N, C-alpha and C positions, 0 to 999 in steps of 0.2 A: 131688235130694239134699236132705235135711233137716239142720238143725244138729246134731241128736242123732247122726247118722251120723258127724260129725266129732269130736264130744265123746265119745270112747270111755272106758269106765270104767277101762281099764288105764292110761290116760294122765291120771290125776287125782291131785292131791296135796291131801288134805283138811286137812293140818296142816303147812304149809311151815315148815321149821325155820330157814332162813336169816334173818339180820337186816339184811343189806346187799345192794346191787344185784348185786355180783359173785357172792356166794354164792347168791342167788336164781336168777340165770341158770344157774350151774353145776348147781344141784339140778334145775332144770326140764329142762335139756338132757339130763342123765343119765337122768331119768325117760323122756324121749322116746326115748332110745336103748334103755333097758331094755324099753320097750313094743314095740320093733321097728318104730318109725315112721320112724326115720332110720338111715342106714347108716354115717355118719361124724360123730363128735362135733365134730371140729375144723372141718370144712368148714361144717357147720350153724351152729356157734357163731360162726364168722367172719362169717357173714351177719347174725346177730343183733347182734353188736358193731358191725358196719359201719352198720347202721340206727341204733343207739343213738348213734353218733358224730355223726350228722346232727342229731338232736334226740331228747330222751328220749321213750320211748314210755309213760312214766308220765303219763297224761293228767290226773291230778288226780281229786278225789272218790273216792280209794281204789282206782282202777283203773289197771292197766298192760296194754298189749297188745304185747309184744315179738313181732316177726315176721320171717321170712326165707323167701325163695323161691330154692332152689338145688338143685344135683344130689344133695345128700345125702339129700333127702327122698324116702322110698319111696312114701308115700301121704299125701294131704292130711289134716292132723290139727290139732285145737285142744286143747292141753293146758290143763286147768283146774287152778288151784292157789289155795288159800286160806290166808292167814296169820291166825292168831288174835291175834297181838301186833302186827302191822304191820311193814312193811319199809321202810327208808330207800332208796327206789328213785330218788332224785333227780327226783321228779315235778315237773311244771310248777308246781303250786301249793305245793310245799315240804312237803307233808303226807305221813304214812305211807301205804303202799299195802297193801291187804288182799286184793284179788282180782286174779288174774293169768290172762290168756288168751294163751298162747304159741302162735302160729300157724306151722305148717309147711306150705308149699305147694311141690309139685314143680315143676321147671322147666317141664314141659309141662302145667301145671294147666289143665283144661278149663273152659268156662263154667259147668258145673254146680257144680264145686267153688267157683269164685270167687263165684258168686251166693250160695252158702250162707255163705261168709265175710263177704260184704257184709251179709247179713241178720243175722248174729251182731253185727256192729259196730253196726247200727242199734238193736238191742234194748238195748244197754248205755247208751243215752242216757236211758232211763226210770229215775228214781231209786227208784221203788217196786220195780221188778224187781230192781235192784241190791241193795236192802235185803233182799229175800227170798233172794237168793243168799248173802248174808253169814250168813244163819241156817241154810243147808243144812249137813247133817252127813254125808251119804252121797252117793256118785256117783249112785245112783238118784234121789235128790231133785234133784240138779242137772239130770240129763237130763229129769225130769218138768217142772221149772220152764221149761226152754227149749222143750220141746214145746208146753206150753200158751201161752207167750208168743209163739211163732212163729205158731200158729194165730190168735191174737187180732190179731197184727200184719198178717197176710194179709187178714183181714176189714176191718181199718181202711184198708189201702191200696186195696182195692176200692172202699170208700166214697169215699175222697179222689179216686180216679180219676173216679168218676161225677160228683162235685161240680165237678171241674176242667173238665168239658166245658161247663159253664154259665159263660161269661166275663162278669164285671162290669167294664166299662171305666172305671167311675167310682171303683173302688177303687185304692188305691196299689199299685204293682207294681214289683218289682225282679227282677233276674236275678243268678245266682251261678255260679261255677265252683269245684269243690273238687278237689284233687289232692295226692297225696303220692308220694315216690319209688318206693315198691313198689306203691302202689295197691291195697292189700289191706284195710286196716282204717280208717285215719284219713280216707281219702277219703269213705267212706260214713257215718262217724260225723259228720263235719262237715256233710254233706248233710242228714242227719236232724235234727241240732241246729238248723240254720238254718231248715228247714221247720217244725219244731215251734214255735220261738220266733216265726216270722213269723205263724203261725196265731193264736198268743196275742195278737199285736199288731194283728191285723186287716189284715195286709199280704199280698197275693198274691205268690208267689215261684216261680220255676222254677230248678232247680239242675242244672247239667251236671256229670257226674262224669267225671274222667280217671283211671280205675283200670286194674287188670290186665285187665279185660274189654274195654278200649278206651274210646272216648268214648261215654257213654250220655246220653240226653236232650239231644242237641246243641241249642244255642240257635240259633234262626233269626234271620235279619236283621230280620224283622218284630217278634219278641219283644224283641230288643235295642233297636230304635228306640222301642218303646213304653215301655221300662223307665225309671223315674225315677232309677235308680242301679244300679251294678254292684258286686258283691263278688267278689274273687278271693282265695279261701282256699287257697293252694297252696304247696308246697315244691319244685315243679319247674316248668319252663317250660310255659306254655300259649299258645294262639293269642290274641294280644293286639290286633293291628291292627283287628279287627272292632269293637272298643269305642272307636274314634276319636271324640272329641268328647263322650264320656259321662263323668259324674261317677263316679269309680272308687276303691274302697277295696281296697288290695293288702296282704294280711296272710298270715302263716304259717297252715298248715292247722290247727294247734292252736288258734288264735284262733277259727276257725269252730266248733270243738267247745266251747270254754270261754267264749267271749265273743260269742255270736250276737246278743244284744240290742244290744251296743255297735256291732257292725258294721252291723246293719240300720238303727239310728238314724243313723249317720254317712252311710250311703248315701242315706237318705231326706232328710237335712237340707239337702242342697245345698252343704255345706261341704267335701265331699271334693274333691281336686284333679281337674281335667279331664284325661283321658288323650288324648295325641296319638300316633297311630300312625306319624307321619312322621319320627320321630327327635327331636322337640322336646319330649319329656316332661320333666317337672320333675325336678330332682335328687333330690327325695324319693322319687319313683316309681322312678328308676333305682337308687337305693341299695337300695330294698326289693326290686326285681326281680332285680338283678344282683350285689349285694354290693359289696365294695370294689374299687378299681382293680386291685389285684393279683389278686384273685379272678377278676375279669372277664378279665384277660389270660390267666391260667392256663386258664380255662374255654374261651376261644377257641382257645388253642394246642392243648389236648387234643382239641378237636373235630376239628381238622385231623389231629393225630397218629393218633387212633383210626380215622379213615377211610383214612389213608395206610398203616397197618401191614399190612392184608391184602395190599396190592399188593407191599409189600416182602418179606413172608414168603413168599407164593406165588411171586412172580417170582424172588426170590433163591434159593429151593430148587431151582426148575426150572433156573436157570442153573448152579447148583452140580452138579446131576445131569448136565448136558450135559458138564461137565469130567470127571466120573467115567466117563461112557460112553466118551469119547474115550481116557481113560487105559487103560480096560479093553480097548478094541478096538485100541489102538495108534496112536501118532502119531509120524511121523519127526521127528528133532530139527530138521530144517529147517522144520517146520510147527508148532512149539510155540507160536509167536506166534498161531496160528490155533486154539488149543486151545478146544474147545467148539463148533467149527464144521467140523471136519475130516471126521468121519464123518456120514452122512446122519441117522442116529438122533439123534446129539448135536446136530446143527444144528436139528432140529425142536424139541427141548427148549429150546435156546438162544433160538430165535425166539419161542416162546411166553413164556418167562420175561422176555425183553427187552421184549416188548410190555407185559407187566404192570409191569415196572420203569419203563417210559417214562411211565406215568401217575402215578408216585409224587409228584413235585414239583408238577404241576398240581393233583392231588387235595389235597395238603397245603395249598397256598395257597388253593385254591377253598373249602375247608370252614372254614378260619380266617376268610375273608372272609364266608362265609355265616353264621357264628356271630355276627359283629359286626353285619352289615346285612341278614340274612335272605336270601331267594332272589335279590334283585337283585345281591348281591355275588358270586354264583357265577361269572358270565361274566368279570368283571374279575379275580377271584381265579385262575381256571383260566388265563387268559391271562398273568397275572403269573408263575405257576409255570412255564408253558411257556417264557416269555422268559428266566427265570432259568436254566432247563436249557440252552436254546440258547445263551445268552450266557456260559455258564461260571461263573455266580454260584453254582450248586449249591444245596445244602440251605439255607444261611444266606440266600442271595438270595431263595429261595422263601418262607422264613419272613418276611422283611421285606416281600416282595411281598404276602403274604396280608393282613397287617395294613394295609398301604398301601391295597390294594383295598377292604377293609372300610370304612376311615374316609373314603375318597374318596366312597363311596356315602352314608355318613352326612352328609357335607358337602353332597352334591347334594340330599339330602332337605331340608336346611335352606334351600338356595338356591331350591328349587322349591316350598317350603311355601306361598308366597303366591299360587300359581296357582289359578285357579277349580276348584271341586270337579269340574266336568264334565271336567277334564283328568286326573283321577286314573288312569284306565285307561291313557292314552297315556304317562304318566310311567313306568309299570312296564315297558311293552313297547318303548318307544323312547328316552325321555330317559336313564333310568338305564343301560340297556345301552350306548348309544352313547357318552355323555359319560363314563361310568365306564370303559369300555374305552379311550377315547382318552387320558384323563388318566392312568390307571394305566399304560398302555402306554408313553407318553413318559417318565413318571417312572422306570419300570423300566429303560428304555434307559440312563438316567443312573445308576441304582443299580448296574447290572451292572458298570460300569467299576471302581469301587473293590472291589466284592464279588468280582469275578473274581480280582483280585490277592490278596485275603485267602484266597479259597477255594484258589487254586493254591499259595499259601504253606503253608496248613494241610495240604493233601494231600501236598505235598513232605515236610513235616515228619513226617507219619504214616507215609508210605511208607519213609522212611529211619530209622525208630525203631530203636534198638538200645541195648544196654547199660543205663546208669542211667536214661536218659530213659524207655525202655519199662517198666522196673520201676516207676518212680514213677507214671507214668500208669496202668499196669495196677492198681497198689495203690489209687490214688485212686478209679478208677472202680469197682473191686471193692467197696471200702468204701462208696461212694455207693449201691450196689445194696442194701446191708443196713441203711442208716440208717432208712428209713421204710417198707420192704417194700411197694413198690407205690405209694407216695405221690409227691409232686412231685420229690423229689431222685432217687429211684429211676428215675422216668420220664425225667428229664433225662439221666441217664447212659445209659439204654437208647436214647433218641432219638439221642444223640450216636454211639452204637455203630452204629446202623442207617444213619446218615448217612455214616459212614466206610466201611461195607460197600459202599454204592452206588458208591463211587469206587475200590474196591480189588478188586472181583470179578475183573477181568481179570488182576490180579497175584497171584492165589492166595488172596485173602481178607484179612480185617482182624484184626490183633492186638488192636485196641480192642474189636471185637465179641466176640472170644474171651474177653477179660478180663471184659467186662460179663456174659456168660452164666455164666462160672465163679463170679463173685461173687454172682450171683443164685441159683445152685443151692446154695450153701453153707448159708444159714439153715435151710431145712427139713431138710436132711441132718444139720445140727448138732443139731436137736431129736431126731432119731432116735438119734444117738450118745449124747446126754445121758440120754435116757430108758432106754437100754440099760445104760449104765455106772453110773448113779446112781438105780436104781429106788426106793430108799428115800426119795428126795427128791420123788417125784411121786405124785399120786393115780392110782388105777387107770385112770380115764378118760384122763388125760394120757399114761400109758404106752401105752394103746391108740392114742391119737392119734399117738404117735411112729411107729407102723408106717405110718400113712397118709402121714406126712410124707416117708418115703423115696421114695414114689411121686411126690409133688409135687416134691421136690427133683430127682429124676432127670428129671422132665419140664420143669424150669425154671419152676416155679410158685412164685415167692418168697413169694406171699401166704399159703401154707400155714402159715407160722410166725406169722402175725399174732395168733391167740388167745394164744399164749405171751408174745409181746411186749407185748400189751395188758394182760395180767395182771401182768407184772413187768418193766416197761420199763427200770428202772435197771440191773438185772443182765443182762437179755437183749440189749438193743441193743448195748452195748459188746462183748459176747462175739461177736455176729454180725459186727460191723464188723471186729474183729481177724482172724478166720478168712477172711472174704471178701477183705480187703485182701491177706492172705498169698497166697491162691489167685490173685488178679488180678496181683499182683506177680510170682509164679513164671511165670505164663503170659507176661507181658511179658519176663521175663528170658530165656526160652528161645524168644522170637519165635514162639510158636505162633499160627497163623492159622486163622480160621473162615470158611467160605463161606456159612453159613446164619444168618439173624437170630433163629431160635427153634428149639425142638425138644428141647433137652437131650440126653440120651443117645441119642435116636432119630436124631440127625444127627451122631453121633460119627464116622462115616466121612467127613464133610465137614470134618473138622479135619485140619490138616497133620500132627499127631502125636497120634492118639487116645489111646494108652496113657499118655503123659506128661500129657496134658490131664486125663484122668480121675484120674490119680494126684494131681495138684495140687489138684483139687476135693476128693478124699477127705482130703488133708492139711489143707486149710482147714476142712472139716467137723469133723474130729477136734479141731483146735485150738479152734474155737468151742464144740463140745460139751463139752469138758473144762473150759474156762473157766466156761461157764454152770453146769455141774454143781458145780464147786468153790464158786462164789459163791452158789448157791441154798441156801436153808435147808431142812432136812428137814421133811417133812410132819408136822404135829402129830398 
């Protein structure tokens, strides 16, 4: 596939009218939708805004490459847009942006599409080519320019490949890794920028790319050993331990695009910090690679939670179905305590679900530990989670055990850092597993004592919830689900709900989980309500997006409301919080229980009172929708 196959004429804007970032994104996304390249404006735009929240895709030098890869994309497309007056796109260099390449990649984008997108990114490093694009006036001229440039680039790459086969070991040599979260554009632009500048400076370089195609041009141990320095231009985690003992420059991927000379000079100068893969890296490197302490803790926690949730969701629904089967097939009153195991069919569902549920806490602790200390932390973390489960410490105990196991391995790395290099292999397969397991295991036996008391007290409180306590807790958790729509606060409420579900399945489900899911379903449904009742206050694309939000709301996909919240947070967020808190509070007031940790309307039969539950969600959505509609200003 060639670039011109992605740059279709129907998806070009030769005179972009927007003057600011929000307007430019709206105009380009609408054009993408009008050209039939995306099926859902809200979902695709959410992907664009999520990427922009990480770092601006305004690369500087008048170019921006907003991009998203999600389910709304029908076919891989690059929308070209040109502004004659310039747009304030919050670019990295603070200058106006004139050329835009909005990339849409489908979730199942194949290598052919991704290679074409990578080739597009590389061409935009050439200032002469960019200057020619700025002079183009028709879609035909744009396509012709890219066709000619692509052919010239292919010829140049063949020549470089032939030259690279002749190695001069007397020349200066460095290696680099480039990576960005989506791996579509910036990864390859940084690669090409570094290679081009290195050639000008007379430096040999090999660049490994961590993009959507996977890892390309992987660096070998021989190449790393030969290198005078290492450059990491990445906005996501890459394999680092292989660079142990090398002078290493660790920067964002945007620096690889805009500051290649600075990075190469620093890597070659010998002034870059030495990287140590055994946990004794400098604070400067840690800050660059991992962020603040709070960010690192959140990242580690979410690594455990994201791996745990499939076990909770799959296992929880299977157990809930076992109860439904027993209820449907009939259970004598004398056997109600054995609900879910009385009939053979129910017992089979319960057995499978319980097996998955049994892995929940070990997986949570294991992957928290592995996020902190890589693979050596897995065994100590899994053991900590298992001991928390067996010792009655529950979810909170496993949470503490995961962090405990991870930092025990970090400590062991420091303790064993003075051992000879020849023992590196035995450290990973013997010292870390044995001492990590022993230390973490004994510490967990001590931790379990107070955590079991706390866990039992919390479970007793939740089981006996009623009246005002249940109303307040339900309202609090429902409101938390709407504050940041999938962010840390939302995740904290959801994780708390799933933790209570794990301990209340046998008693008919969790009021807390029911309140959490109700609160999370309200925001997208509120968007639907607002766009129906107040059509004059929304643009046509927003009214259309309101229809998709009803599906997301009913499916418990809170994130569907993000584009509206991002565009007008001061009015939207408070509106959502009120309605979600009302829904959660009503669920608590009527002690409605839920047996499933996800699913929205599709698991309504697993709610103790489905009709009342759905009614309370609708009430919350109407309240939020009306408040939002009244606060919002009419479209000019």
